[in-house]
Each structure stands twice: as structure tokens, then as C-alpha cells.
Z-matrix of the N, CA and C atoms (Angstrom, degrees):
N
C 1 1.458
C 2 1.522 1 109.78
N 3 1.298 2 114.92 1 151.06
C 4 1.455 3 122.06 2 177.69
C 5 1.525 4 110.02 3 -94.99
N 6 1.322 5 115.65 4 155.31
C 7 1.466 6 121.18 5 176.49
C 8 1.520 7 107.49 6 -107.39
N 9 1.340 8 115.91 7 135.92
C 10 1.454 9 122.43 8 -177.05
C 11 1.522 10 111.84 9 -129.55
N 12 1.340 11 115.40 10 151.19
C 13 1.451 12 122.50 11 167.16
C 14 1.524 13 106.21 12 -105.88
N 15 1.319 14 115.36 13 126.78
C 16 1.457 15 121.97 14 -178.83
C 17 1.526 16 107.82 15 -112.41
N 18 1.320 17 116.12 16 126.87
C 19 1.460 18 121.49 17 178.34
C 20 1.526 19 108.40 18 -103.75
N 21 1.326 20 115.30 19 130.66
C 22 1.464 21 121.46 20 178.23
C 23 1.525 22 108.03 21 -125.14
N 24 1.323 23 116.96 22 118.81
C 25 1.464 24 121.52 23 176.47
C 26 1.519 25 108.78 24 -86.21
N 27 1.323 26 116.28 25 112.59
C 28 1.466 27 122.09 26 -179.02
C 29 1.524 28 107.03 27 -136.22
N 30 1.334 29 117.73 28 92.79
C 31 1.466 30 120.50 29 -177.90
C 32 1.533 31 112.20 30 -51.56
N 33 1.332 32 115.52 31 129.44
C 34 1.457 33 121.10 32 177.42
C 35 1.508 34 115.95 33 80.04
N 36 1.327 35 118.86 34 5.36
C 37 1.463 36 120.63 35 -175.66
C 38 1.524 37 112.00 36 -60.06
N 39 1.320 38 117.55 37 -30.52
C 40 1.461 39 120.48 38 179.65
C 41 1.515 40 113.73 39 -66.58
N 42 1.325 41 116.92 40 -15.98
C 43 1.464 42 121.36 41 178.91
C 44 1.527 43 112.48 42 -98.58
N 45 1.333 44 117.08 43 0.08
C 46 1.464 45 119.97 44 179.09
C 47 1.527 46 110.15 45 -65.62
N 48 1.306 47 115.77 46 147.43
C 49 1.461 48 120.40 47 177.75
C 50 1.529 49 110.01 48 -72.08
N 51 1.313 50 115.26 49 160.77
C 52 1.456 51 120.36 50 177.35
C 53 1.525 52 110.37 51 -59.03
N 54 1.317 53 117.46 52 -41.29
C 55 1.469 54 119.35 53 -179.19
C 56 1.524 55 111.38 54 -65.21
N 57 1.346 56 118.05 55 -35.03
C 58 1.461 57 120.20 56 176.41
C 59 1.526 58 110.78 57 -67.35
N 60 1.329 59 117.15 58 -42.17
C 61 1.458 60 120.60 59 177.55
C 62 1.530 61 111.19 60 -64.68
N 63 1.328 62 116.68 61 -36.68
C 64 1.458 63 120.38 62 177.26
C 65 1.530 64 110.56 63 -63.97
N 66 1.326 65 116.89 64 -39.65
C 67 1.467 66 120.92 65 178.92
C 68 1.528 67 110.28 66 -63.28
N 69 1.325 68 117.00 67 -42.41
C 70 1.464 69 121.36 68 177.42
C 71 1.529 70 109.33 69 -62.47
N 72 1.324 71 116.50 70 -44.14
C 73 1.464 72 120.94 71 179.12
C 74 1.518 73 112.46 72 -61.86
N 75 1.335 74 116.94 73 -41.22
C 76 1.464 75 120.59 74 178.50
C 77 1.523 76 111.12 75 -63.46
N 78 1.331 77 116.38 76 -41.35
C 79 1.465 78 120.72 77 178.08
C 80 1.527 79 109.81 78 -61.44
N 81 1.333 80 116.44 79 -45.22
C 82 1.456 81 121.17 80 179.53
C 83 1.525 82 111.55 81 -60.58
N 84 1.313 83 116.78 82 -46.43
C 85 1.467 84 121.49 83 -179.02
C 86 1.532 85 110.72 84 -63.11
N 87 1.323 86 117.13 85 -38.99
C 88 1.463 87 120.55 86 177.75
C 89 1.520 88 112.34 87 -62.67
N 90 1.323 89 116.35 88 -43.48
C 91 1.465 90 120.48 89 178.37
C 92 1.527 91 110.25 90 -66.72
N 93 1.328 92 116.99 91 -40.51
C 94 1.461 93 120.01 92 176.76
C 95 1.522 94 111.44 93 -58.36
N 96 1.326 95 117.18 94 -41.51
C 97 1.463 96 121.26 95 179.29
C 98 1.527 97 110.39 96 -62.07
N 99 1.328 98 116.50 97 -38.98
C 100 1.462 99 120.31 98 178.65
C 101 1.526 100 112.29 99 -69.26
N 102 1.330 101 117.01 100 -32.51
C 103 1.465 102 121.09 101 -178.75
C 104 1.530 103 112.39 102 -76.32
N 105 1.325 104 117.83 103 -22.69
C 106 1.461 105 120.54 104 177.43
C 107 1.514 106 113.43 105 101.08
N 108 1.318 107 115.32 106 -167.26
C 109 1.459 108 121.80 107 -171.09
C 110 1.527 109 113.93 108 -84.60
N 111 1.318 110 118.29 109 -0.29
C 112 1.464 111 120.19 110 -177.46
C 113 1.522 112 113.76 111 -81.02
N 114 1.319 113 117.80 112 -1.87
C 115 1.459 114 121.09 113 179.85
C 116 1.524 115 108.90 114 -139.95
N 117 1.328 116 116.01 115 138.73
C 118 1.461 117 120.90 116 -178.57
C 119 1.523 118 109.70 117 -141.76
N 120 1.321 119 115.99 118 131.28
C 121 1.469 120 122.67 119 175.29
C 122 1.522 121 107.10 120 -89.74
N 123 1.328 122 116.95 121 122.95
C 124 1.459 123 120.25 122 -178.81
C 125 1.522 124 112.64 123 -93.37
N 126 1.333 125 117.19 124 -49.07
C 127 1.460 126 120.98 125 179.96
C 128 1.516 127 109.21 126 -170.62
N 129 1.328 128 115.06 127 165.93
C 130 1.463 129 120.92 128 177.89
C 131 1.514 130 110.34 129 -138.84
N 132 1.320 131 115.13 130 152.51
C 133 1.457 132 123.35 131 179.06
C 134 1.518 133 107.62 132 -121.88
N 135 1.326 134 116.91 133 121.26
C 136 1.460 135 122.27 134 -177.09
C 137 1.524 136 108.83 135 -99.38
N 138 1.337 137 116.15 136 127.02
C 139 1.462 138 121.88 137 174.31
C 140 1.531 139 107.12 138 -114.93
N 141 1.297 140 117.58 139 -171.41
C 142 1.463 141 120.46 140 -176.49
C 143 1.524 142 112.64 141 -56.31
N 144 1.337 143 116.80 142 -47.08
C 145 1.465 144 120.40 143 -173.99
C 146 1.524 145 114.40 144 -129.68
N 147 1.334 146 116.88 145 13.21
C 148 1.461 147 120.34 146 -179.48
C 149 1.519 148 110.85 147 -145.59
N 150 1.313 149 114.37 148 156.41
C 151 1.459 150 121.53 149 168.61
C 152 1.522 151 106.64 150 -121.82
N 153 1.331 152 116.64 151 131.60
C 154 1.455 153 123.08 152 174.75
C 155 1.526 154 106.88 153 -109.55
N 156 1.324 155 116.22 154 118.92
C 157 1.458 156 121.34 155 -176.39
C 158 1.523 157 109.73 156 -113.79
N 159 1.324 158 115.88 157 148.20
C 160 1.454 159 121.50 158 175.93
C 161 1.531 160 107.47 159 -113.38
N 162 1.330 161 114.68 160 126.35
C 163 1.460 162 121.90 161 -177.47
C 164 1.515 163 111.06 162 -128.75
N 165 1.308 164 116.02 163 152.96
C 166 1.457 165 123.60 164 164.77
C 167 1.519 166 106.44 165 -106.15
N 168 1.322 167 116.32 166 131.93
C 169 1.464 168 120.82 167 179.77
C 170 1.521 169 108.96 168 -163.86
N 171 1.328 170 116.88 169 158.41
C 172 1.462 171 118.58 170 178.79
C 173 1.528 172 113.13 171 -72.06
N 174 1.350 173 116.25 172 -27.35
C 175 1.463 174 119.14 173 -178.84
C 176 1.529 175 110.78 174 -160.21
N 177 1.314 176 114.78 175 167.40
C 178 1.462 177 122.82 176 -178.95
C 179 1.526 178 112.48 177 -64.39
N 180 1.324 179 116.77 178 -33.67
C 181 1.467 180 120.75 179 -176.99
C 182 1.525 181 112.40 180 -59.74
N 183 1.325 182 117.06 181 -39.76
C 184 1.466 183 120.36 182 -179.79
C 185 1.525 184 110.82 183 -66.69
N 186 1.314 185 117.13 184 -36.70
C 187 1.465 186 120.79 185 177.10
C 188 1.525 187 110.04 186 -65.43
N 189 1.314 188 116.81 187 -43.29
C 190 1.471 189 120.48 188 178.73
C 191 1.525 190 111.15 189 -64.93
N 192 1.331 191 117.20 190 -36.83
C 193 1.468 192 120.79 191 177.25
C 194 1.526 193 109.95 192 -64.95
N 195 1.325 194 117.27 193 -41.25
C 196 1.464 195 121.12 194 176.58
C 197 1.532 196 109.90 195 -57.73
N 198 1.338 197 116.83 196 -47.73
C 199 1.458 198 120.82 197 179.00
C 200 1.519 199 112.36 198 -59.98
N 201 1.338 200 116.23 199 -41.60
C 202 1.468 201 120.62 200 179.08
C 203 1.526 202 110.96 201 -63.18
N 204 1.328 203 116.59 202 -46.26
C 205 1.462 204 120.81 203 -178.96
C 206 1.529 205 112.25 204 -66.28
N 207 1.329 206 117.11 205 -32.36
C 208 1.470 207 121.75 206 178.92
C 209 1.521 208 112.12 207 -78.73
N 210 1.317 209 116.31 208 -23.38
C 211 1.456 210 119.49 209 -172.06
C 212 1.517 211 111.56 210 77.42
N 213 1.332 212 116.68 211 22.40
C 214 1.458 213 122.61 212 178.63
C 215 1.528 214 106.70 213 -109.10
N 216 1.325 215 118.03 214 112.20
C 217 1.467 216 119.79 215 -173.56
C 218 1.530 217 113.43 216 -62.67
N 219 1.325 218 115.42 217 140.37
C 220 1.462 219 122.68 218 175.67
C 221 1.522 220 106.93 219 -106.84
N 222 1.325 221 116.68 220 114.72
C 223 1.464 222 121.34 221 179.95
C 224 1.519 223 111.52 222 -83.47
N 225 1.336 224 116.56 223 -41.94
C 226 1.458 225 120.43 224 177.23
C 227 1.524 226 109.92 225 -155.02
N 228 1.320 227 114.60 226 154.80
C 229 1.459 228 122.79 227 176.15
C 230 1.522 229 106.76 228 -132.24
N 231 1.334 230 116.31 229 126.20
C 232 1.458 231 121.16 230 -179.13
C 233 1.524 232 108.83 231 -128.41
N 234 1.325 233 115.75 232 127.70
C 235 1.469 234 120.19 233 177.20
C 236 1.530 235 108.85 234 -74.35
N 237 1.325 236 115.90 235 134.07
C 238 1.459 237 122.12 236 178.34
C 239 1.527 238 107.85 237 -82.96
N 240 1.319 239 116.35 238 122.74
C 241 1.458 240 121.20 239 -179.10
C 242 1.524 241 111.75 240 -81.46
N 243 1.336 242 115.77 241 -36.92
C 244 1.457 243 120.41 242 -176.88
C 245 1.521 244 108.42 243 -161.27
N 246 1.309 245 116.58 244 148.26
C 247 1.462 246 122.16 245 176.20
C 248 1.525 247 107.84 246 -109.92
N 249 1.330 248 115.50 247 131.89
C 250 1.465 249 120.05 248 175.81
C 251 1.521 250 108.68 249 -126.66
N 252 1.319 251 115.65 250 161.79
C 253 1.460 252 121.90 251 176.42
C 254 1.525 253 107.92 252 -148.28
N 255 1.335 254 118.64 253 -179.24
C 256 1.462 255 119.89 254 -176.82
C 257 1.526 256 114.88 255 -59.31
N 258 1.327 257 118.20 256 -22.42
C 259 1.458 258 119.41 257 -178.90
C 260 1.525 259 112.00 258 -67.52
N 261 1.324 260 117.61 259 -18.43
C 262 1.472 261 119.79 260 179.33
C 263 1.530 262 110.68 261 -64.28
N 264 1.323 263 117.39 262 -27.26
C 265 1.473 264 120.86 263 -178.98
C 266 1.525 265 111.88 264 -66.91
N 267 1.319 266 116.67 265 -25.40
C 268 1.469 267 119.44 266 -177.54
C 269 1.526 268 112.34 267 -108.54
N 270 1.312 269 117.16 268 2.05
C 271 1.468 270 120.65 269 -178.64
C 272 1.523 271 109.80 270 -73.17
N 273 1.323 272 114.22 271 146.86
C 274 1.460 273 118.86 272 174.31
C 275 1.517 274 107.76 273 -103.05
N 276 1.310 275 116.40 274 147.50
C 277 1.463 276 119.01 275 -176.81
C 278 1.494 277 113.51 276 -86.68
């Protein structure tokens, strides 16, 4: 499976209450269950007007279908080529 970053433009999302965000999360999880094991939501980062989500999926189309079924707009989907962290600075080749 590929790893993707999904950008969702949702004006004011950073001001949503925890219970509202939980409701959105429950809706997403329900749709994921219906779609099957080929897609997995790993985590999301909420900013003032956007949510950045990390997903595992075989392709971008399945992520867009998830967004359509949830009613949560998908602004962009980008496949992650590689993940790095601070330990890369001290790694030996």
C-alpha cells in the first residue's frame, strides 16, 4: 500500500469543538469500514482552515471516494515518496 497526505480545505475547522471533530471522525471511520481493508486512516493534523490527513491506500481514487462518501472535501492527495526524521542526520550509509 502507498502512503498519502490528504489536504482538506475546511474554513474554520480549527475552531470546531472536540465533539464536532469526534462526529467527523466517527463518520470517517464508518465509511472506512464499509470500504474494506484497502484503505486506512493513520492520523490527521488540524490547522485553522485545513485538515491534513495521512492514509494508507492502494491509490488516490480510493481516498477521493472515501472523501466523497463522507462528505468531507478532498482538496489534494499527494503520495509520500519517503519518510524522514531527525535520526537521518546521524545515520551512516
